[in-house]
C-alpha positions as CSV (number, residue, x, y, z in Angstrom):
1,X,-7.0,1.2,11.0
2,X,-7.4,-0.9,7.9
3,X,-7.7,0.5,4.3
4,X,-8.9,-2.2,2.0
5,X,-7.9,-2.0,-1.7
6,X,-9.9,-4.0,-4.3
7,X,-9.6,-4.7,-8.0
8,X,-7.0,-3.1,-10.2
9,X,-4.5,-0.6,-8.8
10,X,-3.2,1.3,-11.8
11,X,-2.8,4.8,-13.2
12,X,-6.5,5.3,-13.0
13,X,-6.9,4.3,-9.3
14,X,-3.4,4.7,-7.7
15,X,-3.9,8.3,-6.6
16,X,-7.1,7.4,-4.9
17,X,-5.4,4.7,-2.9
18,X,-2.5,7.0,-2.0
19,X,-5.0,9.6,-0.8
20,X,-7.0,7.1,1.3
21,X,-3.8,5.8,2.9
22,X,-2.5,9.3,3.7
23,X,-5.9,10.3,5.1
24,X,-5.9,7.3,7.3
25,X,-2.3,8.0,8.4
26,X,-3.3,11.5,9.4
27,X,-5.9,10.0,11.7
28,X,-4.2,6.9,13.1
29,X,-0.7,6.0,14.2
30,X,-0.8,2.6,12.4
31,X,-2.5,1.7,9.2
32,X,-2.7,-1.6,7.4
33,X,-3.3,-1.6,3.6
34,X,-5.3,-4.8,3.1
35,X,-4.3,-5.8,-0.4
36,X,-5.9,-9.3,-0.4
37,X,-8.5,-8.4,-3.0
38,X,-6.2,-6.6,-5.5
39,X,-6.3,-8.4,-8.9
40,X,-3.7,-6.2,-10.6
41,X,-1.1,-3.7,-9.6
42,X,1.4,-1.8,-11.7
43,X,4.1,0.8,-11.1
44,X,1.6,3.5,-10.4
45,X,0.2,1.4,-7.6
46,X,3.6,0.7,-6.3
47,X,4.3,4.5,-6.3
48,X,1.1,5.1,-4.3
49,X,2.3,2.6,-1.6
50,X,5.8,4.1,-1.5
51,X,4.4,7.6,-1.2
52,X,2.1,6.6,1.7
53,X,5.1,4.9,3.3
54,X,7.2,8.0,3.0
55,X,4.4,10.1,4.5
56,X,4.2,7.6,7.4
57,X,7.9,7.8,8.1
58,X,8.0,11.6,7.9
59,X,5.1,11.8,10.4
60,X,6.2,9.0,12.8
61,X,3.4,6.7,11.7
62,X,3.4,3.0,10.6
63,X,2.1,1.6,7.3
64,X,2.1,-2.1,6.6
65,X,0.9,-4.0,3.5
66,X,-1.4,-6.6,4.9
67,X,-2.3,-9.9,3.2
68,X,-1.0,-9.1,-0.3
69,X,-2.7,-10.9,-3.2
70,X,-0.5,-12.9,-5.6
71,X,-0.1,-9.9,-8.1
72,X,0.9,-7.7,-5.2
73,X,3.4,-10.2,-3.8
74,X,4.9,-10.8,-7.2
75,X,5.4,-7.1,-7.8
76,X,6.9,-6.5,-4.4
77,X,9.2,-9.5,-4.9
78,X,10.4,-8.4,-8.3
79,X,11.2,-5.0,-7.0
80,X,12.6,-6.3,-3.8
81,X,10.4,-3.9,-1.9
82,X,8.5,-6.4,0.3
83,X,10.7,-5.8,3.4
84,X,10.7,-2.1,2.9
85,X,6.9,-2.0,2.8
86,X,6.6,-4.1,5.9
87,X,4.5,-6.9,4.3
88,X,2.4,-8.9,6.8
89,X,0.6,-12.2,6.1
């Protein structure tokens, strides 16, 4: 299952992303968060990804961040969370 995020992931949109990822994880054992079209992401977006990852781990599911855009790669690198979020090209 792929959940595609687009545009800005910030305080206004992060909860929606988290909810979509968790809904997908409820239905599928493995979910890829396609982040290729994300133009901006802040700490709220990062919290959404981490919350979805925690949900996945608690329920024996798998979440990967797929094809992160440059802003996503930069944030994950700065926070050193890219390995933890299982980033895939």
